[in-house]
N, CA, C and O atoms as a MOPAC input file, in Angstrom:
PM7 MOZYME 1SCF
protein

 N      0.81500 1    -1.19600 1     0.00000 1
 C      0.00000 1     0.00000 1     0.00000 1
 C      0.85700 1     1.25700 1     0.00000 1
 O      0.52400 1     2.21000 1    -0.70500 1
 N      1.93700 1     1.29900 1     0.75600 1
 C      2.77700 1     2.48900 1     0.81900 1
 C      3.39600 1     2.78800 1    -0.53600 1
 O      3.56600 1     3.95500 1    -0.88900 1
 N      3.73600 1     1.76100 1    -1.30000 1
 C      4.32800 1     1.95800 1    -2.61600 1
 C      3.34700 1     2.64800 1    -3.54800 1
 O      3.74600 1     3.51700 1    -4.32300 1
 N      2.07900 1     2.28400 1    -3.49100 1
 C      1.06300 1     2.89300 1    -4.33500 1
 C      0.90600 1     4.37800 1    -4.03600 1
 O      0.61800 1     5.16300 1    -4.93900 1
 N      1.09000 1     4.76600 1    -2.79300 1
 C      0.92500 1     6.16200 1    -2.41700 1
 C      2.04800 1     7.02900 1    -2.97800 1
 O      1.84300 1     8.22100 1    -3.20600 1
 N      3.21800 1     6.46000 1    -3.20200 1
 C      4.34600 1     7.25300 1    -3.69000 1
 C      4.43300 1     7.29200 1    -5.20600 1
 O      5.12000 1     8.15500 1    -5.75200 1
 N      3.76300 1     6.38900 1    -5.89900 1
 C      3.81800 1     6.34500 1    -7.35500 1
 C      2.76100 1     7.26500 1    -7.95000 1
 O      1.63500 1     7.31300 1    -7.45300 1
 N      3.11200 1     8.00600 1    -9.02100 1
 C      2.11500 1     8.87700 1    -9.64600 1
 C      1.03100 1     8.06200 1   -10.33300 1
 O      1.29400 1     6.98400 1   -10.86700 1
 N     -0.16300 1     8.57500 1   -10.31500 1
 C     -1.28500 1     7.89700 1   -10.96100 1
 C     -1.24900 1     8.16800 1   -12.45900 1
 O     -1.25800 1     9.32500 1   -12.88100 1
 N     -1.21000 1     7.11900 1   -13.25700 1
 C     -1.22000 1     7.25000 1   -14.70700 1
 C     -2.44400 1     6.53800 1   -15.24000 1
 O     -2.71800 1     5.39700 1   -14.86500 1
 N     -3.17800 1     7.20000 1   -16.10800 1
 C     -4.35300 1     6.56200 1   -16.67600 1
 C     -3.91500 1     5.53800 1   -17.71200 1
 O     -2.88400 1     5.72900 1   -18.35800 1
 N     -4.66600 1     4.46100 1   -17.88900 1
 C     -4.31400 1     3.45200 1   -18.88300 1
 C     -4.22400 1     4.02300 1   -20.29200 1
 O     -3.44700 1     3.52400 1   -21.10700 1
 N     -4.99700 1     5.05200 1   -20.59500 1
 C     -4.94400 1     5.66800 1   -21.92400 1
 C     -3.62200 1     6.39800 1   -22.14400 1
 O     -3.18600 1     6.57100 1   -23.28200 1
 N     -2.98600 1     6.82500 1   -21.05600 1
 C     -1.74700 1     7.56800 1   -21.18500 1
 C     -0.55900 1     6.64500 1   -21.44100 1
 O      0.27800 1     6.94900 1   -22.29000 1
 N     -0.47000 1     5.53900 1   -20.73600 1
 C      0.64800 1     4.61500 1   -20.90200 1
 C      0.13200 1     3.17400 1   -20.82500 1
 O     -0.11300 1     2.66500 1   -19.73100 1
 N     -0.03500 1     2.51600 1   -21.97300 1
 C     -0.45200 1     1.10900 1   -21.94400 1
 C      0.57400 1     0.25000 1   -21.20600 1
 O      1.76200 1     0.57300 1   -21.18400 1
 N      0.11700 1    -0.83000 1   -20.61000 1
 C      0.97700 1    -1.68900 1   -19.80500 1
 C      2.14800 1    -2.26600 1   -20.59700 1
 O      3.20900 1    -2.52300 1   -20.02900 1
 N      1.96600 1    -2.47000 1   -21.89400 1
 C      3.02300 1    -3.07200 1   -22.70300 1
 C      3.99400 1    -2.05200 1   -23.28600 1
 O      4.96700 1    -2.43000 1   -23.93900 1
 N      3.74500 1    -0.77800 1   -23.06200 1
 C      4.60100 1     0.26900 1   -23.61700 1
 C      5.85800 1     0.43500 1   -22.78100 1
 O      5.79600 1     0.57100 1   -21.56000 1
 N      7.00900 1     0.42200 1   -23.46500 1
 C      8.28000 1     0.67700 1   -22.80200 1
 C      8.65500 1     2.12600 1   -23.06900 1
 O      8.56300 1     2.59700 1   -24.20300 1
 N      9.08100 1     2.83800 1   -22.01800 1
 C      9.40800 1     4.25600 1   -22.13200 1
 C     10.68700 1     4.53700 1   -21.36100 1
 O     10.85200 1     4.07800 1   -20.23100 1
 N     11.59500 1     5.29500 1   -21.97700 1
 C     12.81500 1     5.66400 1   -21.25600 1
 C     12.43600 1     6.62000 1   -20.12500 1
 O     11.45200 1     7.35100 1   -20.23900 1
 N     13.20000 1     6.62100 1   -19.04500 1
 C     12.88000 1     7.52300 1   -17.93300 1
 C     12.85100 1     9.00200 1   -18.35300 1
 O     11.99500 1     9.75800 1   -17.89500 1
 N     13.77900 1     9.40800 1   -19.21700 1
 C     13.80700 1    10.79800 1   -19.67300 1
 C     12.56400 1    11.12600 1   -20.48900 1
 O     11.95200 1    12.17500 1   -20.28600 1
 N     12.18300 1    10.24400 1   -21.40700 1
 C     10.98900 1    10.47200 1   -22.22100 1
 C      9.74800 1    10.52400 1   -21.34300 1
 O      8.86100 1    11.34300 1   -21.58900 1
 N      9.66100 1     9.68000 1   -20.33400 1
 C      8.50700 1     9.67600 1   -19.42200 1
 C      8.42700 1    10.99900 1   -18.66000 1
 O      7.34500 1    11.56500 1   -18.50000 1
 N      9.58200 1    11.49000 1   -18.18900 1
 C      9.62500 1    12.73700 1   -17.43400 1
 C      9.22500 1    13.92700 1   -18.32400 1
 O      8.43700 1    14.77600 1   -17.90700 1
 N      9.76300 1    13.98400 1   -19.53400 1
 C      9.43200 1    15.07200 1   -20.45800 1
 C      7.96100 1    15.01700 1   -20.84400 1
 O      7.28900 1    16.04700 1   -20.86800 1
 N      7.46000 1    13.83600 1   -21.14400 1
 C      6.05500 1    13.68200 1   -21.53500 1
 C      5.12500 1    14.13600 1   -20.41400 1
 O      4.10300 1    14.77500 1   -20.66300 1
 N      5.48700 1    13.80200 1   -19.19200 1
 C      4.67500 1    14.23200 1   -18.05600 1
 C      4.65600 1    15.74100 1   -17.90300 1
 O      3.61400 1    16.33200 1   -17.62000 1
 N      5.81300 1    16.36200 1   -18.09000 1
 C      5.92000 1    17.80900 1   -17.95000 1
 C      5.19800 1    18.55100 1   -19.08200 1
 O      4.63800 1    19.62500 1   -18.86100 1
 N      5.21000 1    17.98100 1   -20.29000 1
 C      4.60300 1    18.62800 1   -21.46100 1
 C      3.16600 1    18.19000 1   -21.70600 1
 O      2.49900 1    18.73500 1   -22.58600 1
 N      2.67200 1    17.20600 1   -20.93700 1
 C      1.30700 1    16.72200 1   -21.12200 1
 C      1.12700 1    15.86800 1   -22.36600 1
 O      0.04700 1    15.84700 1   -22.95600 1
 N      2.18300 1    15.16100 1   -22.76900 1
 C      2.13500 1    14.31900 1   -23.96200 1
 C      1.62100 1    12.93700 1   -23.58900 1
 O      2.11300 1    12.32900 1   -22.63800 1
 N      0.63800 1    12.43600 1   -24.32400 1
 C      0.09100 1    11.10800 1   -24.07200 1
 C      0.97700 1    10.06700 1   -24.75500 1
 O      1.02500 1     9.99500 1   -25.98300 1
 N      1.66400 1     9.27800 1   -23.96800 1
 C      2.60700 1     8.30000 1   -24.50000 1
 C      1.91700 1     7.16500 1   -25.24400 1
 O      2.53800 1     6.51900 1   -26.08800 1
 N      0.66700 1     6.91400 1   -24.95400 1
 C     -0.07300 1     5.85600 1   -25.62500 1
 C     -0.29200 1     6.12500 1   -27.10900 1
 O     -0.63300 1     5.21300 1   -27.86200 1
 N     -0.09800 1     7.36900 1   -27.53500 1
 C     -0.30600 1     7.75300 1   -28.92600 1
 C      0.99900 1     7.77700 1   -29.73400 1
 O      0.99000 1     8.13000 1   -30.91300 1
 N      2.11200 1     7.40400 1   -29.10600 1
 C      3.42000 1     7.51000 1   -29.75100 1
 C      3.99400 1     6.12900 1   -30.02900 1
 O      3.94000 1     5.23900 1   -29.18100 1
 N      4.54400 1     5.96300 1   -31.22600 1
 C      5.23300 1     4.72600 1   -31.58500 1
 C      6.72000 1     4.93900 1   -31.31200 1
 O      7.32500 1     5.87900 1   -31.82600 1
 N      7.29600 1     4.06400 1   -30.50500 1
 C      8.69800 1     4.19000 1   -30.13700 1
 C      9.64400 1     3.67900 1   -31.20600 1
 O      9.33700 1     2.72100 1   -31.91600 1
 N     10.79400 1     4.32000 1   -31.31500 1
 C     11.79900 1     3.91500 1   -32.29900 1
 C     12.95400 1     3.15700 1   -31.66000 1
 O     13.87600 1     2.73000 1   -32.35600 1
 N     12.91300 1     2.99000 1   -30.35800 1
 C     13.98700 1     2.29000 1   -29.66300 1
 C     13.84000 1     0.77900 1   -29.76600 1
 O     12.93500 1     0.26100 1   -30.41900 1
 N     14.75300 1     0.09800 1   -29.10600 1
 C     14.73800 1    -1.36900 1   -29.09800 1
 C     13.40300 1    -1.88700 1   -28.56400 1
 O     12.92200 1    -1.43900 1   -27.52300 1
 N     12.82700 1    -2.81400 1   -29.27600 1
 C     11.52500 1    -3.40800 1   -28.92300 1
 C     10.41100 1    -2.36800 1   -28.82700 1
 O      9.46100 1    -2.54300 1   -28.06500 1
 N     10.52900 1    -1.28100 1   -29.60400 1
 C      9.48800 1    -0.25600 1   -29.63300 1
 C      9.50800 1     0.70500 1   -28.46500 1
 O      8.51500 1     1.38900 1   -28.21700 1
 N     10.61300 1     0.77400 1   -27.74000 1
 C     10.71500 1     1.65800 1   -26.58400 1
 C     10.63300 1     3.11400 1   -27.03000 1
 O     11.26300 1     3.50700 1   -28.01100 1
 N      9.85100 1     3.91100 1   -26.30100 1
 C      9.71000 1     5.33000 1   -26.60400 1
 C     10.90700 1     6.07300 1   -26.02600 1
 O     11.21100 1     5.96700 1   -24.83800 1
 N     11.58100 1     6.82900 1   -26.89200 1
 C     12.74200 1     7.61100 1   -26.51200 1
 C     12.42700 1     9.09800 1   -26.60300 1
 O     11.38200 1     9.48400 1   -27.12600 1
 N     13.31700 1     9.92000 1   -26.10100 1
 C     13.13800 1    11.37700 1   -26.15700 1
 C     12.88100 1    11.84600 1   -27.58700 1
 O     12.00400 1    12.67900 1   -27.81600 1
 N     13.62100 1    11.33000 1   -28.53100 1
 C     13.49100 1    11.76100 1   -29.92700 1
 C     12.09900 1    11.46100 1   -30.49400 1
 O     11.64400 1    12.15400 1   -31.40400 1
 N     11.42500 1    10.44500 1   -29.97100 1
 C     10.08900 1    10.07700 1   -30.44600 1
 C      9.01200 1    11.08600 1   -30.04300 1
 O      7.91100 1    11.07300 1   -30.59400 1
 N      9.32600 1    11.95500 1   -29.08500 1
 C      8.34900 1    12.92600 1   -28.60900 1
 C      8.16800 1    14.07300 1   -29.59100 1
 O      7.23000 1    14.85700 1   -29.44400 1
 N      9.05000 1    14.19500 1   -30.60400 1
 C      8.91000 1    15.20100 1   -31.63900 1
 C      9.17200 1    16.61600 1   -31.18100 1
 O      8.64800 1    17.56600 1   -31.76300 1
 N      9.97200 1    16.77000 1   -30.15100 1
 C     10.29700 1    18.10600 1   -29.65200 1
 C     11.49300 1    18.67000 1   -30.40400 1
 O     12.36800 1    17.91100 1   -30.82100 1
 N     11.55000 1    19.98200 1   -30.58400 1
 C     12.70200 1    20.57000 1   -31.27700 1
 C     13.97100 1    20.40900 1   -30.45400 1
 O     13.93000 1    20.41100 1   -29.22300 1
 N     15.09000 1    20.27000 1   -31.13900 1
 C     16.38200 1    20.14300 1   -30.48300 1
 C     16.75400 1    21.49000 1   -29.87700 1
 O     16.77200 1    22.49800 1   -30.58500 1
 N     17.04800 1    21.52700 1   -28.59900 1
 C     17.35700 1    22.78000 1   -27.91100 1
 C     18.63000 1    23.43300 1   -28.42900 1
 O     18.72000 1    24.66000 1   -28.43600 1
 N     19.61500 1    22.65700 1   -28.86200 1
 C     20.88300 1    23.21100 1   -29.29600 1
 C     20.95400 1    23.52500 1   -30.77800 1
 O     21.99500 1    23.99200 1   -31.24100 1
 N     19.90700 1    23.29400 1   -31.54000 1
 C     19.94900 1    23.47000 1   -32.99100 1
 C     20.21900 1    24.92600 1   -33.37000 1
 O     20.95100 1    25.17000 1   -34.32900 1
 N     19.67000 1    25.87800 1   -32.66700 1
 C     19.86600 1    27.28900 1   -32.97700 1
 C     21.31500 1    27.71300 1   -32.78900 1
 O     21.83400 1    28.52200 1   -33.55900 1
 N     21.96700 1    27.17000 1   -31.77000 1
 C     23.36100 1    27.52000 1   -31.51200 1
 C     24.27000 1    27.01500 1   -32.61700 1
 O     25.18500 1    27.72900 1   -33.02600 1
 N     24.04900 1    25.82600 1   -33.10400 1
 C     24.90400 1    25.25500 1   -34.14800 1
 C     24.69700 1    25.96500 1   -35.48200 1
 O     25.65200 1    26.14600 1   -36.23700 1
 N     23.46800 1    26.36900 1   -35.77900 1
 C     23.18000 1    27.01000 1   -37.04700 1
 C     23.89200 1    28.35700 1   -37.15500 1
 O     24.35500 1    28.72800 1   -38.23400 1
 N     23.98000 1    29.08200 1   -36.05600 1
 C     24.63700 1    30.37600 1   -36.06500 1
 C     26.14400 1    30.28700 1   -36.11600 1
 O     26.79800 1    31.25100 1   -36.51400 1
 N     26.71600 1    29.16800 1   -35.72700 1
 C     28.16500 1    29.00600 1   -35.68800 1
 C     28.76300 1    28.91800 1   -37.08600 1
 O     29.92500 1    29.27700 1   -37.27900 1
 N     27.99000 1    28.44500 1   -38.07100 1
 C     28.49500 1    28.29400 1   -39.43200 1
 C     28.50400 1    29.61100 1   -40.19800 1
 O     29.20300 1    29.72500 1   -41.20400 1
 N     27.76100 1    30.58600 1   -39.75800 1
 C     27.61800 1    31.84900 1   -40.50300 1
 C     28.83500 1    32.74000 1   -40.39800 1
 O     28.85500 1    33.82900 1   -40.97200 1

């Protein structure tokens, strides 16, 4: 019972039981309100990775300006 109290409640629609998700992708999805059940993972055995969330790369702007 104590373990259940410390774990966040996730609806089955958000993360199906068979879905594998990296800890970073799970944390980002939770913060951004992304439903992981709607995403197809590109990792090993279909695991959802950060890149699968479709977020822009934070460092892309810095690299683009360096070439100019």
